[in-house]
N, C-alpha and C positions, 0 to 999 in steps of 0.2 A: 504494499500501499501505499508506503512511504518512499521507495524507488521510484512509482508511478507518477508521486505527485513532486519528487524532484525534476523526474523528466519532463513533466507538464511545464513547471516556471521556468524550467531551462527554455523550452520549446518558444514559449511567451514571455520570456524575460523582461522585455521592453514593457509591455501594456502592463505586466503584474507590478512591475518598479513604479510606474506612473499614477496606477492605482492606489498603491499604499503612500506614495507622495500626496497623492491629492487628498488622501482620507486625513494625513496627518496635518496639511494645509487647512482644512476643514475644522478638525479639532484646535487647531491653534487659535481661531479667529473668537471660540469661547470658552478657551482654557484658562485665562486670565480672571475669569469671573467666579471662579470655584471658590475663591474665599469669601466672596459677600454671601454665599448661602448658606455656609456652614454654621454650627453650631457650638458654643461653650458649655453647653449642658447634655441630656443625655443620659446622664448618671444613675439613674431610677430606674426601676421594675413599674411599667405602669400597670401591674395587675397586682401591685402589694397593697396592704391597707395603708401606708403613707402617702402613697399615691392618690386612694379612694378620700382621705383625708384631705389631701391638697386640693383635689375637685371640689370638694364638700365646701370646702374653706371659700371657694373660685364663686361656687353657684348660689350657696346660701348665706353667707357672711360677706360676699362683697369686694373678695379678697384676690379675687382673680386678675386684678389689675399690676400693671408694674408699679414698681416705687424705687426710687432714687435716694441714699441717704449721702448727705451734705457732712461732711465734718470738717468743721471750722476750729482752727488754731489761732489764740488771738497773740499778741505780743507777749514778751514774758512778764510776769506778774497780773496779768489779766485775772478779773472775775466772772468767769462765763455764766454766773448766775445773777449779775449786777443789770438793772434796768437799762444801762448805759450800752454794756456788751450786747445784751437781747436787741435792744432800739437798732444798733447796727447790724445786727441780722435781719432783723425787721425791714429795715432800708434796702438791703444787700439782695432781698428776695423779692422785693415789691412788684417787679415784672412778671414774676413768675405766678404771683398770685393773682394776676389778670390773663396768664395764658390758656388758651384755651384748650391745652393738653393735659393742663394739670388739674387734676380734681381736688386737691387740699395739700396743707402742710402743715404737720404736726412737730412740735418741739417744746422748750421749756416756757416760753413764753405762753403759749395755749394749754400747757398743763400744769407746770410750777411740779412736774415731775424731777426726779434729783437723777433717773438714769439718762436724761440729756446732757447731764454735766460730766465731764471727766472726773476722775478720782484727786487730780492735781487742782480742780477747780479753773484750769486755764483752757479748756476745750470743750465744745458744745458741739451735738449733730442735731439736725432735723431729719424728720421724715419727707420725700418729696411724693406724693401720692399723684399715680398717674391714668389718664383715663386707658391708653393702648397697655396693651400685654408688655410683659418684659422683652419679650423678643422682638413686639414691633417698636419698643422704643428707642433702638439701636441706632435706627435711621436718622432719629432729630437729636441724639445727645448731645453733639457738639451744638446745635443750635441753643438748645437748653441750658446748657453749660456759659454759652457766652451771655446768657440775659441775667446770669447772677452777678451781680455789681460787688466784687470782694471788698472789704472797707482795706483801707490802706494799713499794712502791720499786719494783716490777717494772712493765713494760710489756708485754701482752701481743696480739700480733695473729694472726690466721687466716690461711693461705693454702690455696689448692687448688680444686678444681670447684665445690663446694658454696659457699665464701665467695665466689666470684667470680660466681656464678649468682645469689646473693641479692643480692648490691649491686647486680648488672647490670639486676634486676628492679626493687630500689628505685629505681636513677638512670633507668632508662627510663621509669618512673611519675612522678616529679618533672619530669623534662624534658619529658613529654607534657601534665603541667598547665601548666606555664610557656608552653608553646608556643601551646597553646590560649587561654589567660589574656592572651598578646600580641595574639595575630594575630586572636582575634575580635573585639574593640571596633573595632581598625584596619579589618578587613574591613566592620564593620557600617557605620562612617563613609563608606567608600568607596563601598559601595552607597547610600547615602543621597547622597551626592554625584553620584553617575550617575543614579538615577531621580528626585530631589528630592520623593521619596514614601516614608513611614516601611512603609506597607504592603508596597508593590513592594519594598523592599529588604530586608522581613523574609523575604522567599519563597526566596531562595537560601540564607539561614543555617537557615532549617528544613528544607529539604530536606538540609543537610550534618547538621542534628542527627538526621534521622531515617537518613541514609546509614552516618555511622560507625559507631553502636552494633549496626547490622544486620550491618557488614564486620567487627567484633569477635566479633559472635556466631559468626557463619563461620569465622572464625578458629579460634576455642574448640572450633568441632565438628570443622573438617581437624585439629587439632592432637590431637585424640583417636587419631587414626592416622597422623600423619608426623610427624617431627620439625620445627619450626618454629623461628625465631630469635627471641629475646629484642626485637628489634628490628623485628621486625614490625609491632608495635603502631605503633610511631613512624613507621614509614613510610606505614603504612595510613593514619594520621590525619591524616598530611601530605596525602598523595593525595587521602585523603576531603574534607578542607576545601577544597583547592584545585579538584578536579574537581566536585563537587557543586555548588560555589557558582558555579563557571565556567558549568557545563551551563543552571543556573536563570539566570544572568544572560543568555546567550544566549535563552533562552526568554522569560522575561518581556521582555524588550526589544522583542523580535518580537510580542508578544502586545502590546504596549500600541502598537506602533509600526500594527500593522492596527488597532486599534480609532481609530486617528487617522485612517486612510485611511477612516473609515466602515463597516467591515464589523460586522456583527452580532457576537456574544460566539461564538455557535457557529461562524460563519465563521473568525471570529481564531482560536479553537481550533484549528480543522481546518489551516488555512495555517501556525498557528505548527510544530505536529507536523511536517506536512509540509515544512517547511523546516528551521526551527531544529531540530526534532527529528529530522529526518534526518541533518542534520551533527551532530548528539550521540551517536545512533546508530551512525554511523560513525568520527566520533572514537573514542567509546569502544571500537571494534572495534579500530582502529588502535595507541590504548594499551594494551588487553589481547592483543594479538598482539605489539607490542613485549616487554610483560612475560612474554609466556609462551616468548621465547626463553630465558628463564632455565631453564626446566624440560630445557633440554638440557643441563644442567652435571650431574655427579656430586654436587660437595658439598650436602648438605642446605641449607644457610645462604643459599644462592645460590637453589636451587630455592623456599625458603620467600619468598622475596621476589618472587618470579614469583607463587607462589599466591596471596599478600596482596593484591599489587598488581591481580590480576586479580578479586578478590573485590570489592575496593572499588571497582575498574571497573564491576563488575555491580551492586553496590547503587547506586553515584550514576546510572547509565544507568536502571535500573530506576525508581528514584523520581521522576527527571526525566521519564519518559515516561509515567508512573501518576498518582503523586499529586499533581506540578504542574500540567499541564494540568486535572486535575479540580478543582483548587482554583483555577485561573484562570478555567474556566469557571462556577463557582459565585459568585465574586467577581464577575467582568464588570469594568464600569468601577470598580466599587468596589477595583479595584488600585491604584488614583492616590487612594486616601484617603489622609487626615494629608499632605496636599500641602503640600510647603514652597517650593514656585515662589515663590508672593508672597512669602514671607519671604524668601528669597535675593534676588529681585527688589530689593524694600526694602534689604537689605543692600548690594544692588552700587549702587542709587541711591545711596543714602549716602556709599558710595564712589568715586562718579563713575564707575562701570562701566556697561556696557550690560546690558540686559535678559537671562535665561537664554535665552530664544527667540532674541531678535538675537544675542548671543554662538554659539547654538547654529549658525544660519546663517553666521557669520564663519567660526566653526570646520570647518564642512564645506569652507565655500569655500576656505579655506587649506589642508587637507586634497587639496582636487582640484587646487589651484595647486602643492602639493609633487609628487603623483605628474604632473602634467604637465610638471615641471621636472625629475624624472628622466626621465621618458620621452624628452622633447626632446634630450638629452645621455646616452643609455643605456649606451653603451661607457666613456664619460669618468667615470660614477659606479660602474659595476661592477668595471672593473678595479683602481682604488685599494680601494674597499671587500673584494673578495675577498683582496687583497694583506694587507691589516691584519689579518683574520679568520684568514688561514693564519700568520702571523707571532705572531700571539696564540696558538696554538696549538702552537709550536714547543717550549716546555718540555714537552710529553707527551712527546717525542722520547726523554728521559733517564728517563721512569719506572721507577721501582723499587718492587715489591711487596711488602709482608709482613703475614703472618698476624695479626690482632689478639688481644691477651693483657689480661692485668690493666695492661698499661702504658698501655692508651688509655682507660683509665677517669681519672677526675677525682682529681687529689691531695688527700688526705683520707680516702679513704676506705679499710677497714682492709685488704681482699683486695688492693688496689693496693698500699699502703704495704708489706704485709708480703711482695708479689712483690717490689718492688724492694729492698727490705730482703736478700732470700736472692740477688739477682742481684749488689748493690755491696756490701753487707756482708760476705759470704762469699765462699769461694772460686767463683768463679762456674762455674756448667755443674752444680753436684753434683747439682740436685735433677732436672735435663732432661738426661741422656747422649743421645748417639745410640747406639741399641741395636741389636746386631748379633747375630742367631741364625744361629749355622752349623751346618751339620749333615753328620755324618762316617759315614763307613762302619765299622764294627766299634766298640767301646768308647772314647770321648772320651778314655779315660786312656791309652790304649797309647802309648808311646811315638814312633811315629810319628806320631799324630796330636797329640800335645802339641809336637813339635816345628814341626808343619806349622801349628799352630794360634796357636803363640806366634812363629813367623816372619810370620802373618798379622796379628796383633795389632800387631807392630812395624812392619808396614808402615803400618798405618792410622795409628800414632802419627807417622809422619812425614808425614802429610797437613797442610799451614798450617792454622791452628785449631784442631788435636787439641792438646789439654796432655797427654792420659796414656789408656792404654787399661787399663780393668782387667777380670779374668778368673778363671777358677779357677785358672791357673798363675801369677797375680802373688804369689809368695811371696818371703820375705827370710829370710835367716838372721837367728835370734833372738838369737844373741848378735853377730855383728858389724855386720847390718843390712844386709847385701849382698844384692843380688836374686841368686835360685837361677836357674843355668842350666837349660834345658828337661829336658837329661838327667838331671839332680838332682831336678828335679821329676818327673818319669816315676817314678826309682828311688821317692822318698820316696810316689808313690801306688801303686806296685807292691807295697810294704810291707802284710804284712799289720797291723791295725790295731792288734794286742798288740805288735808290733815297731817302732811308730813312736815317736818322742820326745813326750812328753806335748805341748808348748805346738804342735809341728807337728801331731800329729793331729787337736786339737781345730780348729785352723786350716781344715787341710784337709776335715775336717766340716762346716764353715762356708761353705766355698768352694764344695764340691759343693753343698749344698744351695741354697746361690744362685744358681749358675750354670750346673749340670750337669741336664738330664732326659732319659734316655733315650740317644739319640745325638745330642743337641742341645745347644749349650754357647752361653751368652748372653756375649757381650762388651759392654762399656759403655764407649763411648770421650768422654770427658768434655773440651768443647769450653768455653772462657771466652766465646765470641760468643753475643752473644742469640739464642737460638735462631730466634724470629719474623723476625728482621731478616733482610736481604738476603745480610748477610755470612754469618750463621747459616746459612741454607739453603743457601749455594753451598758448603759442605763434604760435602755428598753425593754429587753427581756425581762425585768423585775419590775418595770411601771405594766406592763402587758399582763401581768400574773395575776397583778392586784386585782378582786373581785368589784366590780363598782358597786353592787348592792342588789337587792332584789328590784326586778322590773327597770333594771338600768343596763343599756349595752354600751359599750365605748370602743372608741377606736382610737389608736396612737398615730401620730404624727409629727412633721416638722424634718427638719436638717439633719438630725441626728437619726431618727426613725428611717428615713430616707435611705441615710449610708449604712444603717444595720439592714433595711429589707433589701439593700443591694449585694451586699455580702452574703446574704443568706440564698437568694435567689442564684448568684453566683456560684454558690457552692452547692446546689442541686442540681444545677446543668452543667458543671465540670464532667463528671464523670462520663456524660452524654456525649459532651462535645467531644473528649479526650478518645474516649470508646470509637466513635465513629471516624475521627481523625487517623487512629490506628489501624484499625480495619480495612479503612479503604485506601490507605497507602501502601498495606500489604499485599490488597486486590492488585493496585498497580502494579507492584513491583513482581506479585506473581505472573501478571499476563505478558510483563516485558519478558522477564527471563524462564519463565516456565520451571517455575522451581518452588517447593514448600520453605527450604533451610534459610533460602536469600533474605525473603520477606521477614520474618523472623529474627533472622540476624539483625538485618537493616535498622528494624523499630527497636531490638535492645539496644544496640549502639547510639543510635540518636538519641534514645532517652537517656543515656549514660551522659553525652554529651550537654544536655539539655540542664541534666540533675547539678552538673558541676557549675553551669552558668547560673542557674537559679542561687546556688548555694552563694556565689559571688554577687550577687544581684541584692541580695538580703545581708550580706555583710559589709557591702559599699553602702547603700544608700539607706536602709534601714537603720544597720548599726553606728553609722555615719563615719565608717573609715575612708581613708584616701580623701576626705573632702576639703583639705586643702588643696590637694593637687589639681583633683577635677572640677573645684571652685562650686561648691553646693552646700547647703546646709539641710542635714538631715531633718525630716520632718518627724523622726520617731516613727515612721512606718513606710510600708510599702506602696506604693500608689496602687490601689483596687482595679483591677482588671489589666496589669501589665503583666504578671507573670503569665497568663492563660492568653493574651496578646502574643506575648514572646512565644512562648509552644508553640501555637497554631503556624505562628510564622516561620520560625526555627526548625520545625518538623517538616516542613516542605524544604526550606531551602538545604538542610541538610543532606536531601534526596539528590539536590544537583549534583556533587561529588560522588555520592552513593552509586548513583544510575551512570555518570559516567566512568567510573574506576570499573565496575560491575561488567560494563559492556565489553570493555576492552578486554577484561581477563574473560569474559564467556567468550568472546572472538578468538582470543589465542587458546582457549581450551578446545573449541570447535574443531580448531585447525590440528592441536597436537594430542588432545585427551591427556596432556601431563599436568595435573593440578599446581606443582609447586611451581614448575617454569613459567605456566599460564600467571598465574599471582605475582611473579616477579618480573614478568614483560608487562600487564596491565599497569601494575607500580610504577615502572620504568617509563613507560608510554604516557603516562597521562599527569607525571609529577610535577613538568614545567606547567601544563596549562592549568592544573587545580591550584599550584601553589600562587600561579598569576592570579586566578580567579580569586582566590583565598583573600589575597593581597588589596584586590580591589576591593572585596566586599568589606574588609577589614578596616579599608581606607573611608569607606562610605558608611559606615556606621560610627566610625570614631569621629568621623567629621560632624557628626549628628550629635555627638557627644561633647561636643564644643556647648551646644545650645545650654541657653541660661535656665528654661523651664526645665523643673527635675523630670516631668514627665518624658518629654523626650530624649533628655541628657540618659536616664538610667534606662531606656528600651535602647540607645545606641551602644552604650557602652555593655550592654547583658548579652547583644547579638554578637558585637564585635567579640566577645570572649569566647561563646558558643561557637562561632564562625572558625575562630583560631584552634579550640580544642578539636574540634570535627575535622579541619583540614590538617591537622599534625598529629596529635595522639590516637585519634582512631582511625585514621587514613594508613599512618605508616605503623602503627603497632596491632591496632587491635584487628584489624581487617584480615593482615596477613596471617596473625596466628589464630584465629579462629576459622578461617578458610582452610588452613593447614588442619587443625584437628578434623574438620568435618569432611576435607578429601571429594572424594567424588559425591558424597551425600550432597554437597553442596548444588547439584543442578538436578536433583531426584525430586519427582512427584508422582502420587499414587497413579495407576494406569488410567482411572477415568479424568482426573485431572490433568496429567499428562498430555492426553488426548485432545482434551478441551484446548489447553494451552497451544498445541501444535495446531490445531485446526483454525484456531482463531489466527495465527503466522504471528502473531508481535513478537514473540519468542524467538524468531527465526534471525539469525546474523544476515545480514543481507550484501554482504562485501564479499566473502568467502564461503566455498564449498563447505558444508559441515561433514563431521565424521561421525560415524555411530557410536555410540556411548552406551548401547543397551536400555531395555525399558526398566530395569530396577537396579537399584544400587546392589554391587557386588559385597557380599560380606566374608568370602573365603579368604580373597588376599590383603593382608593386613595394609600390605605396602601402598595398596589402591584405595584402600578404606582412608587413610588417613592421610595419601597424598605422596 
């Protein structure tokens, strides 16, 4: 099948190349719009209890509109509670009070509530309530900010969904440009060193230049229908650079090799597509399947990584199997144009080194010697390496996950500084309480309901980590300042309005308007704990475990509950996502190699490299090691979702090297039937290409490790470590050792499955005639059984 596709592409190489270029040009016209339709949210489970509470707050309590929080820091020595300070804030916000987009402004001057004043008394915040939803407020955020006349000597910072989204988009685009600026020149240099030809080195970069804008255009299209995370463009570009360059590197290397073997251009294209092209297609399928496991999660942010990743894989494979072979067919031997071999050889001669050709032969001989050395004592290599990889993964055993918020953004961004100020300088937790909606039978202000709800609120207040609970029955005697008992509150609510004391009457009206809707009562449990942290989310289970009372049902929401529900939902979906990824990847490898042992071995090898990288992820970013070198401040937890995102990406990426290496080993084995010689030949022939590909991937991922956002930085570092482990320890040590131990069992499958794989034809090596290896593994000859 792949041979026929290669022949087709060569025959119609000009039209195929033109169509591919036209697709890329069309995509480029909308690729730049991708960031404008992406979201900073999506870290919630839409089926969870916390989401239900959020929806009810929007529909029943009118809390569905957006809000901005304006934090004003006065000059040193200011008294933020003073009339003068508040008067200046009132003047600064005059234009907003008459703005048609602003529903209201609430602060200290409206409530005289001390929560709006910082603990040092020099800052205050106000809540700007909007008619528009949070997502829609981003479009006019700058205009609203310009209408705030910040008083002289004051500092203004805006917090909320709109500012965080705006800063996240800006930061994502900045880090994207930075990563591309750093990685592309280094990737180009590596390609030149691998190919020693400017034209050959330029082909993978050209394919990447087509695949990335095509991916971003598809992201823009998909984001019109479903919510996609702002970080999708970073991850898509990261993967696009790595995959497009790697796939092209494999194919260009094979094409040049076939030309050196004396094949015509047409034959070289056909064999390249039949071998490396098939490996690229199956590798792309493995990556896409790994990423598609993220679609099993409820949170839109996780799903969006799966969607974005699958799109970039599709684009990379599309251009690698269309544009690239068509261009190679047109270039033919000119793919070696602008050859730098002579230049390199002259430099080597001046330095007293061997020529490139001699060095290449020596290098292949060295790799073969390494393979034979490993296979001579496979258990002596296998056991210590396994122990080291497992030990490296042990930090993952104390993984703690937290939901990303403004704190994961780099210091200096306004929305982050405002959010940090609200948490550190004001009474913590005031802007992000745990919200409980309690539904009662009858009137919420009946004495029995007031008694039951007060007891319920008191029980919540006793939960460790809860500072206090606010609700419609939190009243104090205006003369003594002593909290009123439930029966006293019930008596006041029972009085007709005209018989209530004036101060009490206005307070009751305000409390009812804020906390009561029909038969539903809202309670706000204020916690000083950071809601996105593991400690902050840990208070949700004990709150939900409290029985609200007879005839009362309760639902718990708020930011901390959203984080807790996300983690619970994620934990429930992870086994399914991992299981689907493992089984599907194993199936693809079985179809490609017609073997049962190869898929099982590949899955185990990949899990080992991922385990070690996960350990490094926790040790670095959760435990805070290497913070000075990598320039980050640990939040004390791992960003929720990052481990499963990394697993899905890395599981597919690791198949790149596995498929390429095993394809070459299988080709050699089909020719000779000698297991040990085939492993050594496959390792030697792929050493240069895989090393170059791995260096490019590590470079690309490390460039994203330069990001200031800890979400992207941690993904970049974790994936760079995993690729390095996979391309070195796994490929050089574990693969030869395990294949030596398995011997001819490497290529065995039971009769029915073997016939199925043979009938489908994917496991056939298409450039060389096969040798007969028998239908069942021999058990008598020990030498053959272990190679």
